[in-house]
C-alpha atoms as an extended CHARMM CRD file, in Angstrom:
* protein
*
       262  EXT
         1         1  UNK       CA              4.2480000000       38.0730000000        5.7450000000  PROA      1               0.0000000000
         2         2  UNK       CA              4.1130000000       34.3120000000        5.3650000000  PROA      2               0.0000000000
         3         3  UNK       CA              1.4580000000       32.5000000000        3.3550000000  PROA      3               0.0000000000
         4         4  UNK       CA             -1.1730000000       31.0020000000        5.6380000000  PROA      4               0.0000000000
         5         5  UNK       CA             -1.2540000000       27.6930000000        3.8000000000  PROA      5               0.0000000000
         6         6  UNK       CA             -1.3670000000       26.1770000000        0.3250000000  PROA      6               0.0000000000
         7         7  UNK       CA             -3.4720000000       27.7830000000       -2.3780000000  PROA      7               0.0000000000
         8         8  UNK       CA             -5.8570000000       26.1160000000       -4.7700000000  PROA      8               0.0000000000
         9         9  UNK       CA             -4.5050000000       25.0890000000       -8.2170000000  PROA      9               0.0000000000
        10        10  UNK       CA             -5.7810000000       27.4780000000      -10.8810000000  PROA      10              0.0000000000
        11        11  UNK       CA             -7.3540000000       24.6970000000      -12.9720000000  PROA      11              0.0000000000
        12        12  UNK       CA             -9.1100000000       22.8960000000      -10.1020000000  PROA      12              0.0000000000
        13        13  UNK       CA            -12.7090000000       21.8650000000      -10.8710000000  PROA      13              0.0000000000
        14        14  UNK       CA            -15.4660000000       22.9060000000       -8.4640000000  PROA      14              0.0000000000
        15        15  UNK       CA            -17.7480000000       20.0010000000       -7.4520000000  PROA      15              0.0000000000
        16        16  UNK       CA            -19.6330000000       21.7950000000       -4.6660000000  PROA      16              0.0000000000
        17        17  UNK       CA            -20.1480000000       25.5400000000       -4.9370000000  PROA      17              0.0000000000
        18        18  UNK       CA            -21.1520000000       27.1860000000       -1.6870000000  PROA      18              0.0000000000
        19        19  UNK       CA            -20.4470000000       30.6670000000       -0.3430000000  PROA      19              0.0000000000
        20        20  UNK       CA            -19.1970000000       29.2240000000        2.9410000000  PROA      20              0.0000000000
        21        21  UNK       CA            -17.5010000000       25.9230000000        2.0080000000  PROA      21              0.0000000000
        22        22  UNK       CA            -16.4740000000       24.8680000000       -1.4910000000  PROA      22              0.0000000000
        23        23  UNK       CA            -15.1220000000       21.5310000000       -2.7360000000  PROA      23              0.0000000000
        24        24  UNK       CA            -12.7250000000       21.1900000000       -5.6980000000  PROA      24              0.0000000000
        25        25  UNK       CA            -11.0730000000       18.3230000000       -7.5610000000  PROA      25              0.0000000000
        26        26  UNK       CA             -7.6430000000       18.4850000000       -9.1820000000  PROA      26              0.0000000000
        27        27  UNK       CA             -5.8680000000       15.3440000000      -10.4150000000  PROA      27              0.0000000000
        28        28  UNK       CA             -5.9590000000       12.8210000000       -7.5480000000  PROA      28              0.0000000000
        29        29  UNK       CA             -6.7070000000       15.4540000000       -4.9000000000  PROA      29              0.0000000000
        30        30  UNK       CA             -9.9310000000       16.8020000000       -3.4770000000  PROA      30              0.0000000000
        31        31  UNK       CA             -9.8070000000       20.1800000000       -1.7420000000  PROA      31              0.0000000000
        32        32  UNK       CA            -12.0020000000       21.8460000000        0.8320000000  PROA      32              0.0000000000
        33        33  UNK       CA            -11.8750000000       25.6480000000        0.6140000000  PROA      33              0.0000000000
        34        34  UNK       CA            -13.3250000000       28.1680000000        3.0670000000  PROA      34              0.0000000000
        35        35  UNK       CA            -14.7990000000       31.4990000000        2.0520000000  PROA      35              0.0000000000
        36        36  UNK       CA            -14.3090000000       33.5010000000       -1.1160000000  PROA      36              0.0000000000
        37        37  UNK       CA            -10.5000000000       33.1550000000       -1.1710000000  PROA      37              0.0000000000
        38        38  UNK       CA             -8.6540000000       30.0900000000       -2.4430000000  PROA      38              0.0000000000
        39        39  UNK       CA             -7.3950000000       29.2020000000        1.0610000000  PROA      39              0.0000000000
        40        40  UNK       CA             -7.1920000000       25.4190000000        1.4100000000  PROA      40              0.0000000000
        41        41  UNK       CA             -8.6280000000       23.9220000000        4.5810000000  PROA      41              0.0000000000
        42        42  UNK       CA             -8.1870000000       20.2860000000        3.5370000000  PROA      42              0.0000000000
        43        43  UNK       CA             -6.2550000000       18.4530000000        0.8280000000  PROA      43              0.0000000000
        44        44  UNK       CA             -7.4730000000       14.9000000000        0.3980000000  PROA      44              0.0000000000
        45        45  UNK       CA             -5.6650000000       12.2780000000       -1.6720000000  PROA      45              0.0000000000
        46        46  UNK       CA             -8.4730000000       10.1700000000       -3.1110000000  PROA      46              0.0000000000
        47        47  UNK       CA             -6.0610000000        7.3200000000       -3.8750000000  PROA      47              0.0000000000
        48        48  UNK       CA             -4.6170000000        7.3740000000       -0.3360000000  PROA      48              0.0000000000
        49        49  UNK       CA             -6.9730000000        9.1530000000        2.0790000000  PROA      49              0.0000000000
        50        50  UNK       CA             -4.6740000000        8.6120000000        5.0700000000  PROA      50              0.0000000000
        51        51  UNK       CA             -1.7490000000       10.4630000000        3.4870000000  PROA      51              0.0000000000
        52        52  UNK       CA             -0.7700000000       13.7200000000        5.1610000000  PROA      52              0.0000000000
        53        53  UNK       CA             -0.8160000000       16.1740000000        2.2680000000  PROA      53              0.0000000000
        54        54  UNK       CA             -0.5070000000       19.5020000000        4.0930000000  PROA      54              0.0000000000
        55        55  UNK       CA              2.8230000000       20.4700000000        5.6510000000  PROA      55              0.0000000000
        56        56  UNK       CA              1.5740000000       20.9420000000        9.1890000000  PROA      56              0.0000000000
        57        57  UNK       CA             -0.2390000000       17.6180000000        9.5180000000  PROA      57              0.0000000000
        58        58  UNK       CA              2.7130000000       15.3210000000       10.2940000000  PROA      58              0.0000000000
        59        59  UNK       CA              3.9850000000       17.5520000000       13.1420000000  PROA      59              0.0000000000
        60        60  UNK       CA              0.4100000000       17.8410000000       14.4330000000  PROA      60              0.0000000000
        61        61  UNK       CA              0.1850000000       14.0510000000       14.7770000000  PROA      61              0.0000000000
        62        62  UNK       CA              3.7230000000       13.3210000000       15.9830000000  PROA      62              0.0000000000
        63        63  UNK       CA              2.6360000000       13.0480000000       19.6450000000  PROA      63              0.0000000000
        64        64  UNK       CA              1.0030000000        9.7440000000       18.6420000000  PROA      64              0.0000000000
        65        65  UNK       CA              4.5330000000        8.2900000000       18.5660000000  PROA      65              0.0000000000
        66        66  UNK       CA              5.6270000000       10.0840000000       21.7180000000  PROA      66              0.0000000000
        67        67  UNK       CA              3.1980000000        8.7060000000       24.3030000000  PROA      67              0.0000000000
        68        68  UNK       CA              3.3370000000        5.3270000000       26.0740000000  PROA      68              0.0000000000
        69        69  UNK       CA             -0.2100000000        4.4980000000       25.0030000000  PROA      69              0.0000000000
        70        70  UNK       CA             -2.9100000000        5.9930000000       22.7850000000  PROA      70              0.0000000000
        71        71  UNK       CA             -6.4370000000        4.6550000000       23.1780000000  PROA      71              0.0000000000
        72        72  UNK       CA             -8.6910000000        7.7050000000       23.0390000000  PROA      72              0.0000000000
        73        73  UNK       CA             -8.3110000000       10.8000000000       20.8840000000  PROA      73              0.0000000000
        74        74  UNK       CA            -10.3220000000       14.0190000000       20.8930000000  PROA      74              0.0000000000
        75        75  UNK       CA            -10.2850000000       15.8930000000       17.5810000000  PROA      75              0.0000000000
        76        76  UNK       CA            -11.7930000000       19.3720000000       17.5280000000  PROA      76              0.0000000000
        77        77  UNK       CA            -12.2600000000       20.5220000000       13.9350000000  PROA      77              0.0000000000
        78        78  UNK       CA            -13.2120000000       17.8880000000       11.3700000000  PROA      78              0.0000000000
        79        79  UNK       CA            -12.5850000000       19.6130000000        8.0480000000  PROA      79              0.0000000000
        80        80  UNK       CA            -12.0430000000       17.1000000000        5.2570000000  PROA      80              0.0000000000
        81        81  UNK       CA            -11.2120000000       14.3710000000        7.7480000000  PROA      81              0.0000000000
        82        82  UNK       CA             -7.5670000000       13.5950000000        6.9170000000  PROA      82              0.0000000000
        83        83  UNK       CA             -6.7550000000       13.1500000000       10.6140000000  PROA      83              0.0000000000
        84        84  UNK       CA             -9.6430000000       10.6970000000       10.9770000000  PROA      84              0.0000000000
        85        85  UNK       CA             -8.5070000000        8.6920000000        7.9390000000  PROA      85              0.0000000000
        86        86  UNK       CA             -4.9430000000        8.6140000000        9.2750000000  PROA      86              0.0000000000
        87        87  UNK       CA             -6.0070000000        7.4020000000       12.7110000000  PROA      87              0.0000000000
        88        88  UNK       CA             -8.3500000000        4.7710000000       11.2900000000  PROA      88              0.0000000000
        89        89  UNK       CA             -5.5860000000        3.3560000000        9.1120000000  PROA      89              0.0000000000
        90        90  UNK       CA             -2.6370000000        3.3930000000       11.5100000000  PROA      90              0.0000000000
        91        91  UNK       CA             -4.4650000000        3.2390000000       14.8710000000  PROA      91              0.0000000000
        92        92  UNK       CA             -7.5590000000        1.1570000000       14.0370000000  PROA      92              0.0000000000
        93        93  UNK       CA             -8.4340000000        0.3620000000       17.6630000000  PROA      93              0.0000000000
        94        94  UNK       CA             -8.2740000000        3.9520000000       18.8940000000  PROA      94              0.0000000000
        95        95  UNK       CA            -11.5950000000        5.5880000000       19.7880000000  PROA      95              0.0000000000
        96        96  UNK       CA            -11.9370000000        9.0170000000       18.1540000000  PROA      96              0.0000000000
        97        97  UNK       CA            -14.3520000000       11.6700000000       19.3950000000  PROA      97              0.0000000000
        98        98  UNK       CA            -14.7780000000       14.3640000000       16.7450000000  PROA      98              0.0000000000
        99        99  UNK       CA            -16.2920000000       17.7330000000       17.6640000000  PROA      99              0.0000000000
       100       100  UNK       CA            -17.2820000000       19.9650000000       14.7490000000  PROA      100             0.0000000000
       101       101  UNK       CA            -19.2220000000       23.2180000000       15.0250000000  PROA      101             0.0000000000
       102       102  UNK       CA            -20.5890000000       23.2140000000       11.4620000000  PROA      102             0.0000000000
       103       103  UNK       CA            -23.3320000000       20.7340000000       10.5820000000  PROA      103             0.0000000000
       104       104  UNK       CA            -22.6720000000       21.6250000000        6.9470000000  PROA      104             0.0000000000
       105       105  UNK       CA            -19.0330000000       20.5560000000        7.2930000000  PROA      105             0.0000000000
       106       106  UNK       CA            -20.0950000000       17.2310000000        8.8040000000  PROA      106             0.0000000000
       107       107  UNK       CA            -22.4440000000       16.6130000000        5.8570000000  PROA      107             0.0000000000
       108       108  UNK       CA            -19.8070000000       17.5680000000        3.2780000000  PROA      108             0.0000000000
       109       109  UNK       CA            -17.1930000000       15.3910000000        4.9990000000  PROA      109             0.0000000000
       110       110  UNK       CA            -19.5600000000       12.4420000000        4.6310000000  PROA      110             0.0000000000
       111       111  UNK       CA            -20.5410000000       13.2080000000        1.0300000000  PROA      111             0.0000000000
       112       112  UNK       CA            -17.1480000000       14.1490000000       -0.4120000000  PROA      112             0.0000000000
       113       113  UNK       CA            -14.5000000000       12.7820000000        1.9710000000  PROA      113             0.0000000000
       114       114  UNK       CA            -15.9630000000        9.4240000000        3.0930000000  PROA      114             0.0000000000
       115       115  UNK       CA            -16.0960000000       10.3190000000        6.7820000000  PROA      115             0.0000000000
       116       116  UNK       CA            -18.8090000000        8.4210000000        8.6380000000  PROA      116             0.0000000000
       117       117  UNK       CA            -19.5950000000        7.7170000000       12.2990000000  PROA      117             0.0000000000
       118       118  UNK       CA            -18.7060000000        4.2450000000       13.5470000000  PROA      118             0.0000000000
       119       119  UNK       CA            -18.0020000000        2.3030000000       16.7160000000  PROA      119             0.0000000000
       120       120  UNK       CA            -14.5390000000        3.8700000000       16.8180000000  PROA      120             0.0000000000
       121       121  UNK       CA            -15.4000000000        7.2930000000       15.3980000000  PROA      121             0.0000000000
       122       122  UNK       CA            -18.0680000000        9.3770000000       17.1060000000  PROA      122             0.0000000000
       123       123  UNK       CA            -18.9440000000       12.7090000000       15.5020000000  PROA      123             0.0000000000
       124       124  UNK       CA            -20.8080000000       15.4460000000       17.3570000000  PROA      124             0.0000000000
       125       125  UNK       CA            -22.0010000000       18.8170000000       16.1050000000  PROA      125             0.0000000000
       126       126  UNK       CA            -21.0570000000       21.0830000000       18.9900000000  PROA      126             0.0000000000
       127       127  UNK       CA            -18.8840000000       24.0450000000       19.8610000000  PROA      127             0.0000000000
       128       128  UNK       CA            -15.5040000000       22.6700000000       20.9190000000  PROA      128             0.0000000000
       129       129  UNK       CA            -15.2260000000       25.3070000000       23.6440000000  PROA      129             0.0000000000
       130       130  UNK       CA            -18.4260000000       24.0430000000       25.2710000000  PROA      130             0.0000000000
       131       131  UNK       CA            -17.3940000000       20.4100000000       24.9330000000  PROA      131             0.0000000000
       132       132  UNK       CA            -14.0000000000       21.0050000000       26.5440000000  PROA      132             0.0000000000
       133       133  UNK       CA            -15.6680000000       22.8670000000       29.4160000000  PROA      133             0.0000000000
       134       134  UNK       CA            -17.8530000000       19.9230000000       30.4150000000  PROA      134             0.0000000000
       135       135  UNK       CA            -16.2100000000       16.7140000000       29.2050000000  PROA      135             0.0000000000
       136       136  UNK       CA            -15.1540000000       14.2260000000       31.8570000000  PROA      136             0.0000000000
       137       137  UNK       CA            -13.6240000000       11.7940000000       29.3640000000  PROA      137             0.0000000000
       138       138  UNK       CA             -9.9550000000       10.9950000000       29.7340000000  PROA      138             0.0000000000
       139       139  UNK       CA             -8.1230000000       11.4280000000       26.4370000000  PROA      139             0.0000000000
       140       140  UNK       CA             -4.5770000000       10.4850000000       25.5480000000  PROA      140             0.0000000000
       141       141  UNK       CA             -4.3930000000       13.2230000000       22.9160000000  PROA      141             0.0000000000
       142       142  UNK       CA             -6.4380000000       16.3490000000       22.2770000000  PROA      142             0.0000000000
       143       143  UNK       CA             -5.9900000000       17.6840000000       18.7290000000  PROA      143             0.0000000000
       144       144  UNK       CA             -7.0920000000       21.2330000000       17.9570000000  PROA      144             0.0000000000
       145       145  UNK       CA             -7.2740000000       21.9460000000       14.2240000000  PROA      145             0.0000000000
       146       146  UNK       CA             -9.6310000000       24.8900000000       14.2590000000  PROA      146             0.0000000000
       147       147  UNK       CA             -9.4360000000       27.6560000000       11.7000000000  PROA      147             0.0000000000
       148       148  UNK       CA            -11.5160000000       29.9050000000        9.4970000000  PROA      148             0.0000000000
       149       149  UNK       CA            -10.4490000000       31.8220000000        6.4050000000  PROA      149             0.0000000000
       150       150  UNK       CA             -9.1150000000       34.4000000000        8.8840000000  PROA      150             0.0000000000
       151       151  UNK       CA             -6.7960000000       31.9190000000       10.5990000000  PROA      151             0.0000000000
       152       152  UNK       CA             -6.7140000000       30.3450000000       14.0590000000  PROA      152             0.0000000000
       153       153  UNK       CA             -9.8830000000       30.6460000000       16.1480000000  PROA      153             0.0000000000
       154       154  UNK       CA             -8.4860000000       32.7040000000       19.0040000000  PROA      154             0.0000000000
       155       155  UNK       CA            -10.9710000000       31.6010000000       21.6810000000  PROA      155             0.0000000000
       156       156  UNK       CA             -9.2040000000       28.2320000000       21.6730000000  PROA      156             0.0000000000
       157       157  UNK       CA             -5.9750000000       29.9440000000       22.7370000000  PROA      157             0.0000000000
       158       158  UNK       CA             -7.1830000000       31.3940000000       26.0420000000  PROA      158             0.0000000000
       159       159  UNK       CA             -5.7930000000       30.2210000000       29.3770000000  PROA      159             0.0000000000
       160       160  UNK       CA             -9.2430000000       28.8640000000       30.2740000000  PROA      160             0.0000000000
       161       161  UNK       CA             -9.4960000000       26.7680000000       27.1100000000  PROA      161             0.0000000000
       162       162  UNK       CA             -5.9330000000       25.4560000000       27.3200000000  PROA      162             0.0000000000
       163       163  UNK       CA             -6.5410000000       24.4750000000       30.9570000000  PROA      163             0.0000000000
       164       164  UNK       CA             -9.7390000000       22.6930000000       29.9020000000  PROA      164             0.0000000000
       165       165  UNK       CA             -7.6670000000       20.7810000000       27.3300000000  PROA      165             0.0000000000
       166       166  UNK       CA             -5.1960000000       19.8910000000       30.0730000000  PROA      166             0.0000000000
       167       167  UNK       CA             -8.0100000000       18.6460000000       32.3090000000  PROA      167             0.0000000000
       168       168  UNK       CA             -9.4740000000       16.5570000000       29.4690000000  PROA      168             0.0000000000
       169       169  UNK       CA             -6.2430000000       14.5540000000       29.2610000000  PROA      169             0.0000000000
       170       170  UNK       CA             -5.3300000000       11.4240000000       31.1790000000  PROA      170             0.0000000000
       171       171  UNK       CA             -2.4570000000       11.5560000000       33.6510000000  PROA      171             0.0000000000
       172       172  UNK       CA             -0.0770000000       11.1250000000       30.7140000000  PROA      172             0.0000000000
       173       173  UNK       CA             -1.2360000000       12.8350000000       27.5330000000  PROA      173             0.0000000000
       174       174  UNK       CA             -0.6490000000       15.5480000000       24.9620000000  PROA      174             0.0000000000
       175       175  UNK       CA             -2.3680000000       18.5780000000       23.5010000000  PROA      175             0.0000000000
       176       176  UNK       CA             -1.3920000000       19.3710000000       19.9180000000  PROA      176             0.0000000000
       177       177  UNK       CA             -2.5310000000       22.5140000000       18.0940000000  PROA      177             0.0000000000
       178       178  UNK       CA             -2.2890000000       23.8280000000       14.5480000000  PROA      178             0.0000000000
       179       179  UNK       CA             -1.8890000000       27.5870000000       14.8860000000  PROA      179             0.0000000000
       180       180  UNK       CA             -2.5300000000       29.5310000000       11.6460000000  PROA      180             0.0000000000
       181       181  UNK       CA             -1.2800000000       33.0770000000       11.8860000000  PROA      181             0.0000000000
       182       182  UNK       CA              1.7860000000       35.2510000000       12.1900000000  PROA      182             0.0000000000
       183       183  UNK       CA              2.0280000000       35.6290000000       15.9720000000  PROA      183             0.0000000000
       184       184  UNK       CA              2.3280000000       32.1790000000       17.5850000000  PROA      184             0.0000000000
       185       185  UNK       CA              4.3750000000       33.1970000000       20.6190000000  PROA      185             0.0000000000
       186       186  UNK       CA              1.3810000000       34.3160000000       22.7040000000  PROA      186             0.0000000000
       187       187  UNK       CA             -0.3020000000       30.9360000000       22.3290000000  PROA      187             0.0000000000
       188       188  UNK       CA              2.9840000000       29.1180000000       22.8460000000  PROA      188             0.0000000000
       189       189  UNK       CA              3.5980000000       30.9650000000       26.1140000000  PROA      189             0.0000000000
       190       190  UNK       CA              0.0900000000       30.1010000000       27.3420000000  PROA      190             0.0000000000
       191       191  UNK       CA              0.6260000000       26.4160000000       26.5830000000  PROA      191             0.0000000000
       192       192  UNK       CA              4.0870000000       26.4390000000       28.1610000000  PROA      192             0.0000000000
       193       193  UNK       CA              2.6700000000       27.9390000000       31.3610000000  PROA      193             0.0000000000
       194       194  UNK       CA             -0.2420000000       25.4860000000       31.5380000000  PROA      194             0.0000000000
       195       195  UNK       CA              1.8970000000       22.4490000000       30.6300000000  PROA      195             0.0000000000
       196       196  UNK       CA              4.7980000000       23.1720000000       32.9910000000  PROA      196             0.0000000000
       197       197  UNK       CA              7.0940000000       24.2160000000       30.1100000000  PROA      197             0.0000000000
       198       198  UNK       CA              6.8800000000       20.7360000000       28.5140000000  PROA      198             0.0000000000
       199       199  UNK       CA              6.2400000000       21.7700000000       24.9100000000  PROA      199             0.0000000000
       200       200  UNK       CA              7.6220000000       21.3850000000       21.4000000000  PROA      200             0.0000000000
       201       201  UNK       CA              6.9870000000       23.9570000000       18.6660000000  PROA      201             0.0000000000
       202       202  UNK       CA              7.1910000000       23.2830000000       14.9340000000  PROA      202             0.0000000000
       203       203  UNK       CA              7.2230000000       26.4870000000       12.8310000000  PROA      203             0.0000000000
       204       204  UNK       CA              6.3080000000       25.3130000000        9.3120000000  PROA      204             0.0000000000
       205       205  UNK       CA              8.8460000000       26.7520000000        6.8960000000  PROA      205             0.0000000000
       206       206  UNK       CA              7.3050000000       29.0580000000        4.2960000000  PROA      206             0.0000000000
       207       207  UNK       CA              3.8560000000       29.0740000000        5.9040000000  PROA      207             0.0000000000
       208       208  UNK       CA              2.1350000000       30.8660000000        8.7750000000  PROA      208             0.0000000000
       209       209  UNK       CA              1.4370000000       27.5610000000       10.5110000000  PROA      209             0.0000000000
       210       210  UNK       CA              3.0770000000       26.6860000000       13.8020000000  PROA      210             0.0000000000
       211       211  UNK       CA              2.2720000000       23.3770000000       15.4390000000  PROA      211             0.0000000000
       212       212  UNK       CA              2.5440000000       23.4190000000       19.2340000000  PROA      212             0.0000000000
       213       213  UNK       CA              2.4310000000       20.2650000000       21.3630000000  PROA      213             0.0000000000
       214       214  UNK       CA              2.1910000000       20.2790000000       25.1490000000  PROA      214             0.0000000000
       215       215  UNK       CA              2.8200000000       17.1900000000       27.2850000000  PROA      215             0.0000000000
       216       216  UNK       CA              1.1040000000       16.3290000000       30.5650000000  PROA      216             0.0000000000
       217       217  UNK       CA              2.7730000000       13.9840000000       33.0390000000  PROA      217             0.0000000000
       218       218  UNK       CA              5.6940000000       13.5010000000       30.6820000000  PROA      218             0.0000000000
       219       219  UNK       CA              8.8830000000       15.4610000000       30.1300000000  PROA      219             0.0000000000
       220       220  UNK       CA              9.7070000000       16.3930000000       26.5580000000  PROA      220             0.0000000000
       221       221  UNK       CA             13.0190000000       14.5370000000       26.7500000000  PROA      221             0.0000000000
       222       222  UNK       CA             11.1960000000       11.3500000000       27.7830000000  PROA      222             0.0000000000
       223       223  UNK       CA              8.5930000000       11.8190000000       25.0380000000  PROA      223             0.0000000000
       224       224  UNK       CA             11.4240000000       12.1550000000       22.5190000000  PROA      224             0.0000000000
       225       225  UNK       CA             13.0720000000        8.9840000000       23.8220000000  PROA      225             0.0000000000
       226       226  UNK       CA              9.7820000000        7.1270000000       23.4770000000  PROA      226             0.0000000000
       227       227  UNK       CA              9.3980000000        8.4230000000       19.9220000000  PROA      227             0.0000000000
       228       228  UNK       CA             12.8770000000        7.2070000000       19.0000000000  PROA      228             0.0000000000
       229       229  UNK       CA             12.1020000000        3.7780000000       20.4630000000  PROA      229             0.0000000000
       230       230  UNK       CA              8.7560000000        3.5910000000       18.6200000000  PROA      230             0.0000000000
       231       231  UNK       CA             10.3900000000        4.6910000000       15.3770000000  PROA      231             0.0000000000
       232       232  UNK       CA             13.1320000000        2.0640000000       15.7630000000  PROA      232             0.0000000000
       233       233  UNK       CA             10.5270000000       -0.6640000000       16.2660000000  PROA      233             0.0000000000
       234       234  UNK       CA              8.5740000000        0.5780000000       13.2330000000  PROA      234             0.0000000000
       235       235  UNK       CA             11.7090000000        0.5220000000       11.0800000000  PROA      235             0.0000000000
       236       236  UNK       CA             12.3710000000       -3.0400000000       12.2400000000  PROA      236             0.0000000000
       237       237  UNK       CA              8.8860000000       -4.0140000000       11.0640000000  PROA      237             0.0000000000
       238       238  UNK       CA              9.3770000000       -2.1240000000        7.8160000000  PROA      238             0.0000000000
       239       239  UNK       CA              6.3710000000        0.0490000000        8.6500000000  PROA      239             0.0000000000
       240       240  UNK       CA              7.9840000000        3.3500000000        9.5800000000  PROA      240             0.0000000000
       241       241  UNK       CA              6.2750000000        6.4140000000        8.1600000000  PROA      241             0.0000000000
       242       242  UNK       CA              8.9970000000        8.8520000000        7.0630000000  PROA      242             0.0000000000
       243       243  UNK       CA              6.8970000000       11.9770000000        7.5930000000  PROA      243             0.0000000000
       244       244  UNK       CA              6.3110000000       11.0200000000       11.2320000000  PROA      244             0.0000000000
       245       245  UNK       CA             10.0010000000       10.6470000000       12.1240000000  PROA      245             0.0000000000
       246       246  UNK       CA             11.5190000000       13.5000000000       14.1370000000  PROA      246             0.0000000000
       247       247  UNK       CA             14.6970000000       14.8730000000       12.6040000000  PROA      247             0.0000000000
       248       248  UNK       CA             16.7740000000       15.2670000000       15.7590000000  PROA      248             0.0000000000
       249       249  UNK       CA             19.2880000000       17.4280000000       13.8830000000  PROA      249             0.0000000000
       250       250  UNK       CA             16.5650000000       20.0860000000       13.5580000000  PROA      250             0.0000000000
       251       251  UNK       CA             15.6650000000       20.0060000000       17.2510000000  PROA      251             0.0000000000
       252       252  UNK       CA             17.0130000000       22.7820000000       19.4480000000  PROA      252             0.0000000000
       253       253  UNK       CA             16.1370000000       24.7040000000       22.5870000000  PROA      253             0.0000000000
       254       254  UNK       CA             15.9150000000       28.4590000000       22.9580000000  PROA      254             0.0000000000
       255       255  UNK       CA             14.5050000000       30.8410000000       25.5360000000  PROA      255             0.0000000000
       256       256  UNK       CA             11.7500000000       32.1030000000       23.2280000000  PROA      256             0.0000000000
       257       257  UNK       CA             10.3250000000       28.8400000000       21.8670000000  PROA      257             0.0000000000
       258       258  UNK       CA             11.5940000000       26.2320000000       24.3090000000  PROA      258             0.0000000000
       259       259  UNK       CA             12.0900000000       22.9880000000       22.4040000000  PROA      259             0.0000000000
       260       260  UNK       CA             11.6500000000       23.7610000000       18.7220000000  PROA      260             0.0000000000
       261       261  UNK       CA             12.0100000000       21.8000000000       15.4720000000  PROA      261             0.0000000000
       262       262  UNK       CA             12.8690000000       24.1690000000       12.6290000000  PROA      262             0.0000000000
C-alpha cells in the first residue's frame, strides 16, 4: 500500500497541541497535522508561503495555466492555506471564495498560517456539500482539497456532488480534486462521465494521492495547447514556475485513466 502523504519529521516542535488539529515547526517549515497520527495536512514554508511544498499541489493547480481566463476560484478545504497564498501571489486580482467546515481550522489558519479574509479572499465556515448545492456563482475553477486523517471525504465524490461542481463552473472552467486513497478509479470514472471524458489524472508517485482535473467547455487537447502557450509566454518574461510546467513526455492516454501524467 502506498503512503497517503508525507510524515512529520521526528524532531518537529509542537506549537499548538490539540487532539483534533496540531501545529508543528521544523526548520523553515510549519506543519498542520490531523488526528493522533503524524499525517501531514499542510506544509507551510514560512520564508516562502506561496511555495508548493507537497507533491500533489502543483498538479492540483495546473488548470490555472490551462484555461483562457481565471477570475474567480472556489476552494473547498482551507487547511494551512498554501493554495490561498499561491493564488494571492501569482493571481493577485483573482477573487477566491474559501469554504471550510471547521471553525477551528479557520482560526488556526489565521493564527499560524497568516490567512485572513480580504476583498479578494472571502472565507466562510460551511459544509462544502451544502455550498455547492446552492451556489449560483460562476467560477472558473473549483478546487476540492478535502481530507481527514482517513483520507478523501467520499461524499465529495458522488455523482450529485460532481454535477454540482460542474454547475458551479462558468461555460469554460475546470474542477480539480486531490484524491487521497488507494482506489481513485471510481472517482475518476464519475468525473469522466460528468465532464464528457475531458479529464487529466496525475497519480503522485510514491503516495496515495491522485489529482484529477475535469474540463468544462474545453477539450483536454485545447487546454494543453493553452498551457503550452501560457508557459512559453512565462518563460519569455522569465517568470515561469518550473513545478507548474507539464512534462509532455509523461503524458499518455489509456482506456483506464484517459489522459494521464505519470
